[in-house]
TORKOL-207663 format. One record per residue (C-alpha): residue in three letters; z, x, y. Coordinates in steps of 0.1 Angstrom, whole numbers, padded with zeros to 4 digits. Layout:
N
residuo = ALA&zz = Z&xx = X&yy = Y;
...
END
This chain:
154
residuo = UNK&zz = 0014&xx = -0115&yy = 0323;
residuo = UNK&zz = 0001&xx = -0109&yy = 0288;
residuo = UNK&zz = -0017&xx = -0078&yy = 0286;
residuo = UNK&zz = -0053&xx = -0074&yy = 0265;
residuo = UNK&zz = -0034&xx = -0062&yy = 0234;
residuo = UNK&zz = -0009&xx = -0090&yy = 0232;
residuo = UNK&zz = -0038&xx = -0118&yy = 0240;
residuo = UNK&zz = -0058&xx = -0103&yy = 0216;
residuo = UNK&zz = -0028&xx = -0105&yy = 0190;
residuo = UNK&zz = -0018&xx = -0145&yy = 0199;
residuo = UNK&zz = -0060&xx = -0152&yy = 0196;
residuo = UNK&zz = -0055&xx = -0134&yy = 0160;
residuo = UNK&zz = -0027&xx = -0156&yy = 0153;
residuo = UNK&zz = -0042&xx = -0189&yy = 0167;
residuo = UNK&zz = -0075&xx = -0189&yy = 0163;
residuo = UNK&zz = -0077&xx = -0191&yy = 0123;
residuo = UNK&zz = -0052&xx = -0221&yy = 0121;
residuo = UNK&zz = -0075&xx = -0243&yy = 0144;
residuo = UNK&zz = -0099&xx = -0247&yy = 0114;
residuo = UNK&zz = -0074&xx = -0255&yy = 0086;
residuo = UNK&zz = -0078&xx = -0295&yy = 0097;
residuo = UNK&zz = -0113&xx = -0293&yy = 0082;
residuo = UNK&zz = -0099&xx = -0278&yy = 0054;
residuo = UNK&zz = -0088&xx = -0317&yy = 0044;
residuo = UNK&zz = -0045&xx = -0321&yy = 0036;
residuo = UNK&zz = -0055&xx = -0320&yy = 0001;
residuo = UNK&zz = -0069&xx = -0284&yy = -0004;
residuo = UNK&zz = -0043&xx = -0274&yy = 0022;
residuo = UNK&zz = -0010&xx = -0288&yy = 0002;
residuo = UNK&zz = -0029&xx = -0277&yy = -0032;
residuo = UNK&zz = -0032&xx = -0242&yy = -0023;
residuo = UNK&zz = -0003&xx = -0236&yy = 0004;
residuo = UNK&zz = 0022&xx = -0222&yy = -0028;
residuo = UNK&zz = 0000&xx = -0195&yy = -0033;
residuo = UNK&zz = -0010&xx = -0184&yy = 0004;
residuo = UNK&zz = 0033&xx = -0185&yy = 0015;
residuo = UNK&zz = 0037&xx = -0163&yy = -0023;
residuo = UNK&zz = 0012&xx = -0138&yy = -0010;
residuo = UNK&zz = 0025&xx = -0134&yy = 0026;
residuo = UNK&zz = 0062&xx = -0134&yy = 0012;
residuo = UNK&zz = 0047&xx = -0105&yy = -0006;
residuo = UNK&zz = 0028&xx = -0089&yy = 0023;
residuo = UNK&zz = 0062&xx = -0092&yy = 0042;
residuo = UNK&zz = 0080&xx = -0070&yy = 0015;
residuo = UNK&zz = 0054&xx = -0046&yy = 0015;
residuo = UNK&zz = 0053&xx = -0045&yy = 0056;
residuo = UNK&zz = 0093&xx = -0041&yy = 0051;
residuo = UNK&zz = 0086&xx = -0009&yy = 0026;
residuo = UNK&zz = 0058&xx = 0004&yy = 0046;
residuo = UNK&zz = 0078&xx = 0003&yy = 0080;
residuo = UNK&zz = 0105&xx = 0024&yy = 0062;
residuo = UNK&zz = 0079&xx = 0047&yy = 0045;
residuo = UNK&zz = 0058&xx = 0051&yy = 0075;
residuo = UNK&zz = 0027&xx = 0042&yy = 0057;
residuo = UNK&zz = 0017&xx = 0023&yy = 0087;
residuo = UNK&zz = 0023&xx = 0012&yy = 0123;
residuo = UNK&zz = 0021&xx = -0023&yy = 0142;
residuo = UNK&zz = 0018&xx = -0008&yy = 0178;
residuo = UNK&zz = 0015&xx = -0041&yy = 0196;
residuo = UNK&zz = 0038&xx = -0064&yy = 0176;
residuo = UNK&zz = 0045&xx = -0099&yy = 0191;
residuo = UNK&zz = 0074&xx = -0108&yy = 0174;
residuo = UNK&zz = 0100&xx = -0077&yy = 0173;
residuo = UNK&zz = 0106&xx = -0061&yy = 0135;
residuo = UNK&zz = 0086&xx = -0042&yy = 0109;
residuo = UNK&zz = 0068&xx = -0075&yy = 0092;
residuo = UNK&zz = 0035&xx = -0081&yy = 0120;
residuo = UNK&zz = 0031&xx = -0118&yy = 0117;
residuo = UNK&zz = 0008&xx = -0124&yy = 0135;
residuo = UNK&zz = -0020&xx = -0109&yy = 0111;
residuo = UNK&zz = 0000&xx = -0118&yy = 0082;
residuo = UNK&zz = 0003&xx = -0158&yy = 0091;
residuo = UNK&zz = -0025&xx = -0164&yy = 0108;
residuo = UNK&zz = -0062&xx = -0145&yy = 0096;
residuo = UNK&zz = -0043&xx = -0135&yy = 0062;
residuo = UNK&zz = -0026&xx = -0166&yy = 0054;
residuo = UNK&zz = -0056&xx = -0189&yy = 0067;
residuo = UNK&zz = -0082&xx = -0165&yy = 0048;
residuo = UNK&zz = -0065&xx = -0171&yy = 0017;
residuo = UNK&zz = -0059&xx = -0211&yy = 0018;
residuo = UNK&zz = -0099&xx = -0210&yy = 0027;
residuo = UNK&zz = -0109&xx = -0189&yy = 0001;
residuo = UNK&zz = -0091&xx = -0210&yy = -0026;
residuo = UNK&zz = -0108&xx = -0238&yy = -0013;
residuo = UNK&zz = -0140&xx = -0225&yy = -0013;
residuo = UNK&zz = -0142&xx = -0206&yy = -0051;
residuo = UNK&zz = -0111&xx = -0219&yy = -0068;
residuo = UNK&zz = -0125&xx = -0231&yy = -0106;
residuo = UNK&zz = -0150&xx = -0200&yy = -0108;
residuo = UNK&zz = -0127&xx = -0168&yy = -0110;
residuo = UNK&zz = -0158&xx = -0145&yy = -0109;
residuo = UNK&zz = -0168&xx = -0163&yy = -0073;
residuo = UNK&zz = -0130&xx = -0158&yy = -0063;
residuo = UNK&zz = -0132&xx = -0119&yy = -0074;
residuo = UNK&zz = -0164&xx = -0111&yy = -0057;
residuo = UNK&zz = -0152&xx = -0130&yy = -0021;
residuo = UNK&zz = -0119&xx = -0115&yy = -0021;
residuo = UNK&zz = -0134&xx = -0078&yy = -0029;
residuo = UNK&zz = -0160&xx = -0085&yy = 0001;
residuo = UNK&zz = -0131&xx = -0100&yy = 0024;
residuo = UNK&zz = -0110&xx = -0073&yy = 0015;
residuo = UNK&zz = -0134&xx = -0045&yy = 0024;
residuo = UNK&zz = -0140&xx = -0058&yy = 0059;
residuo = UNK&zz = -0105&xx = -0063&yy = 0061;
residuo = UNK&zz = -0097&xx = -0030&yy = 0051;
residuo = UNK&zz = -0124&xx = -0009&yy = 0068;
residuo = UNK&zz = -0140&xx = -0027&yy = 0100;
residuo = UNK&zz = -0111&xx = -0049&yy = 0111;
residuo = UNK&zz = -0084&xx = -0024&yy = 0104;
residuo = UNK&zz = -0109&xx = 0000&yy = 0125;
residuo = UNK&zz = -0112&xx = -0020&yy = 0154;
residuo = UNK&zz = -0074&xx = -0030&yy = 0154;
residuo = UNK&zz = -0067&xx = 0010&yy = 0157;
residuo = UNK&zz = -0092&xx = 0014&yy = 0185;
residuo = UNK&zz = -0078&xx = -0014&yy = 0203;
residuo = UNK&zz = -0046&xx = 0002&yy = 0197;
residuo = UNK&zz = -0026&xx = -0024&yy = 0176;
residuo = UNK&zz = -0025&xx = -0006&yy = 0144;
residuo = UNK&zz = -0030&xx = 0025&yy = 0128;
residuo = UNK&zz = -0026&xx = 0036&yy = 0090;
residuo = UNK&zz = -0003&xx = 0065&yy = 0091;
residuo = UNK&zz = 0006&xx = 0077&yy = 0053;
residuo = UNK&zz = -0016&xx = 0051&yy = 0032;
residuo = UNK&zz = -0055&xx = 0048&yy = 0031;
residuo = UNK&zz = -0076&xx = 0017&yy = 0039;
residuo = UNK&zz = -0091&xx = 0023&yy = 0006;
residuo = UNK&zz = -0053&xx = 0017&yy = -0008;
residuo = UNK&zz = -0051&xx = -0014&yy = 0011;
residuo = UNK&zz = -0077&xx = -0025&yy = 0000;
residuo = UNK&zz = -0071&xx = -0020&yy = -0034;
residuo = UNK&zz = -0037&xx = -0037&yy = -0033;
residuo = UNK&zz = -0054&xx = -0068&yy = -0015;
residuo = UNK&zz = -0075&xx = -0073&yy = -0044;
residuo = UNK&zz = -0044&xx = -0070&yy = -0069;
residuo = UNK&zz = -0027&xx = -0095&yy = -0050;
residuo = UNK&zz = -0054&xx = -0117&yy = -0052;
residuo = UNK&zz = -0059&xx = -0115&yy = -0087;
residuo = UNK&zz = -0023&xx = -0121&yy = -0095;
residuo = UNK&zz = -0024&xx = -0153&yy = -0070;
residuo = UNK&zz = -0052&xx = -0167&yy = -0092;
residuo = UNK&zz = -0035&xx = -0163&yy = -0122;
residuo = UNK&zz = -0005&xx = -0181&yy = -0107;
residuo = UNK&zz = -0022&xx = -0209&yy = -0094;
residuo = UNK&zz = -0044&xx = -0213&yy = -0126;
residuo = UNK&zz = -0006&xx = -0215&yy = -0143;
residuo = UNK&zz = 0004&xx = -0238&yy = -0118;
residuo = UNK&zz = -0022&xx = -0261&yy = -0119;
residuo = UNK&zz = -0024&xx = -0261&yy = -0162;
residuo = UNK&zz = 0015&xx = -0273&yy = -0159;
residuo = UNK&zz = 0008&xx = -0301&yy = -0136;
residuo = UNK&zz = -0024&xx = -0311&yy = -0156;
residuo = UNK&zz = -0021&xx = -0347&yy = -0168;
residuo = UNK&zz = -0017&xx = -0343&yy = -0207;
residuo = UNK&zz = -0045&xx = -0362&yy = -0230;
END
C-alpha cells in the first residue's frame, strides 16, 4: 500500500505529463534538448547536493541522490511549457522564469517540507531560486544558438 507521501510524489511525476499532448509534437521536440540539458544539470547538482548535505529528499520513489519525481515531472514539463509559451521574447521568458522559480523556491518547497518530502539543509531557498534563474538564462542562450544554427540561410 502506498502512503500519502508516495502518492504525492507519484502525482508530482505523472500529472505534469498529462499536459504534454496539449503542447503539440513540434513544440515538444523543439524544446526537448534544452529541457533535457537542464535536467542533466539538476541531476548533477542533486548528486553534489546530496554529498554536501545542501538538501535532503525524504521520500524518494527511486533510491539514490536524485529526486527524479521532481526533476522529470514539474521541472522538466514546466521547462517545456515555459519555452513554448515565451520563447522569442527573452523579457517575457525571464519574467516568467523569475515568477515560477520564486514560487518553486518558496511556497512549493515550503509545502514539500511540511508534507515531509524535502528539506533544505545547508542551502537557502533563495539560493535555489537564483540557481534556477541562472540555468534558465543559460538554456535560453543555448536554445537561441541551436535555433540560429538550424535556421535556413538566405
